[in-house]
N, C-alpha and C positions, 0 to 999 in steps of 0.2 A: 625318115628315109631308111629303107631296108638295106643293111650292110651286105656287101658282095660276099658270097661263099668263098672259102679258101680252096686252092687247087687240090690239096692233099688232106685226107681224113685220117684220124687216129682213133682206134677203138679202145675205150678205157678197159683196164684190167680190173679184176674183182677187187673191191674195197678201195679203189683208187680215189684220191682226194681231188677235188675240183681244181685247186691251184696247181697241183702236180700235173694233172691232165692238160690244163691250159698251157703249162710250160712245155710239155712234150709236143702239143699241137703247134705252138709257135716255132719250136726247134725244127719240126718236120717241114714246116713251110718257110724256113730260112728267114725268120724275123724274130725280133725281141718280144718278150712277153708284154712289155709296156706298150709296144706298138700294136700288138694284137688286141689288147684291152681297149686301147684308144680307137681301134677300128670298130669295136662293138659299142663304143660310147661309155666305157667304164674307166674311172680314174685308177691308174696303175698303183697308186699309193695304198689302196685299200684291197689289194689282192687277197690278203689273209682273211679279211672280214668276209669275203665271199664264201669261204668254207663253212661259215656258220649261219649265213642268212643271205639268200639270193632272191631279189624281186622277180616276179613273173616276167616282167618286161625284159629284164636283163637276161634271164634264162632263155627267153624266146629268141633274143638276138644272138646269143652264143650258139644256140641250137641251129639257127639259120646259117651262121658262118661256118660252123663245124660240120654241117650237113648230117645232123643226127636228131634224135627225138628230144622234145621238151622235157619229158619225164626222166629221160636218162641224165640230162644235165642236172636236174634237181636231185637225183639220187646220189650224186657225187658229193653233196654237202653233208656235214656232220649233224646228226640229230641225236638227241638224248632222251631216253625214256623217263628218267627221273631227274629231279633237281640235283641230287648228289652226283649222278653220272655226268651231268653237265659241268659241275664244279671239278670233277676229276678228269675232265677232258681239257687239255692244254690249248690255250689260244695261240700258241706259237710252237713251231717244231723244235722240241727240246731233245729228241732222239731220232735216229735214223738207222736204216739197215746198210751195213757196209757193202753189201752185194747189190741189192736192188736199186739203191740210190745212184749207183754208177750208170745205170740205164735211164736215169731221170725220173724214176717212179717214186711217188710219195703216196703212202697208204694211210687210210683214216685211222686204223687201229694203232698206229705209231703215236698218236696224240693221247691215247688213253694212259692214265697213270699206272694201270696194272699191266700194260704191255711189256713183255720181257724179251720175247723172241719174235722174229718176223714170221708171220703166218704164210708168207709166200715161199720163202726159201729155207726157213728154219734157223737162220743165223741170229746170234744174240744182238739185240739193238745196242747202239753206242750213242753217246752224247753228240749233238750237232756241234758243240764247242768243246772238244776234248782237251784235257790238260795232260801235259807230258809227265807230271810228277805223281800221277795217280798210280798206286800200287794195285796190281791185279789181285782180286780176292781169291781165296782158296776155292777148290772145287766143291767142298762141303758147304761153304758159305753161299756159293752161287746156287747150289741145289735147294737150300732153304729159301733163298730169295725167290727162286722160280716157283716153289710151292706156295709161298706167301702171295705171289702175284696171282696165281690161279684161285686161291682162297678169296682174295679181294674181288676178283672178277665175278666169281660165282655169287658172292654176297651182294654185289651191286646189281647183277642181272636178275637175281631172285628177289631183290628188294627186301632182304632179310635184315630187319632192324637189329636183332641180337648179334648176328655175325658181323654186320657193318660196324656196330659199336665196339665189338671186341677187336676187329681189325684196326680201327682208328686208334684204339687204346694202345695197340702195339706200335703204331706209328709214333704216338706221343712218347712211348718209352724210348724208341730209337732217337727221337729228337733230343730227349734228355741226355742220353748216353753220348751222342755225337756233339752235343752243345751247339746244335744248329740254331742260328739266330734268325728265326722266321717261323711262320705258321706251319703246322704239320702237313697241310695240303700242298704247300709250296715245296716242301722237302721231297714229295713224291714226284714232282714235275720239274725238278731243278736240273742244272747242268752238271752237278757233282755226282758222279756215279757211286762214290763211296757212301754218301748219305742216303741216296735213293735205294741202293741195294740193302743197306742196313735197315731201312724202313720196311722193305718187303720181307726181309729175313725175320724181322721182329714180329710181323703178322703171323708167320709160321710158328714162332717161339711162344707167343702168348695163347695159343690154342689150348695149352695145358698150364694150369696154375698161374694165371696172370697176376693175382694178388701177391704171390710169393716173389715173383720177379720185380714187381713194383716196389715192394719193401726193400728188396736187395739193392735196387738201383737208387732208391731214395736215400739209403744210408750212406751212399758214396757220392751223391750228386752235389753239384754246386748250387748256388741260389737260383740261377736261371733254369737249370735242369729241374729243380724241385718245383718251380713255378709251372713248368710244362706238365709235370706229373699231377700237380694239383688241379690243373685244368682238365686233365683226363678223367678225374673223379669228381668234377665240380657238381654233377647232377646226381651223385650217389653219396650222400653224407656219411652213411654208415660204413661204406667201403673206404672213403677218404679218412675217416677217423681210425679205421683199422690199419691202414697203410702207415699213417703218421705215428700211431702208437707203436707198431712193430719196429719201425725204423728208429724211433727214439730209444726204445728199450735195447735194441741191438747196438746202437751207438754208445749207450751207457755201459753195455757189457764190454765193448772194445776199449772205452776209456778206463774202466776198472782194470782191465788186463794190462794196460800201459802203465798203470800205477803200482803194479806188483813189485814187491821188494826183490832184491837180488837173490834171496833164498827161494823165491818162487811162491811165497805165501799168498794165498788168495787166488792163484792162477787157476786152480781147479774150479773154484766157485764162478769166476767170470766166464770160463769156458762153458760150464754147465748152464749159465744164464743165457749165453748166446745160443746154445743148442736148444734150450727150452723155447726161446723166442721163435726160432725157425720151425720147431716142431709145432708150436701153436699156429703158426702161419699155414703150415701144410694141412693141419686139421680144419682151419677155416676154409681153405680151398676145397678140401674133400667134401665139406658140408654144402658148398655152393654148387659143385659139379654133379 
């Protein structure tokens, strides 16, 4: 049985998400989204699933009810060009625009892990589940995170394996520093803006001398953080060995410095050892870049 068309139509905006458009369509026709979905024969419990996969029969019924084109309905779903892009696209709305969402709009790019600002109005995206105790990052830190978000987007869109690897290594560094208990990909799509912004800022930071930063973090990290960094270098044994060696030697230099006598004997040697370690690290980085 063909469902009856609705009296009012709603034209989708650019980059609009199917679930958001259906919610606006229901609102304009003075009904609940669940009732609208039931009218077209779709279980309302699976509305978020529709954003990632829509059967042709369901798309045809929605197009009939909304009095629009079949292709237009399909274009409102999220499609990924690569498997990694699919993984970096959240299955749930973890962030939103404080301006556009007031009008009931939900855009597809808000689901991307690299999305930082709303492409429609330019406002910075905020978590859908904000926490009142979150401290606002500095302007400099936000600028680095915004750069990191652009770098990640370009790497994913170009499918550049080298840049993707470097970006995800930066995320692993941030996970280690923030002691986030979860996978790096989850940190990019979480509700905690402090961790997510730290991950994006780290992508910007590791564009130069990532090995040096890894060694510095490793020397100060706890067990869980070290495990995160070890995973970042799991497929590069020579780099893993270099990071661990530099971190251990630096830690020994710090330990020697703490054992210096009150007269300061040996302080100069431990300082020189630490300086030598970091100088060697820089030389390793320069040879790789």
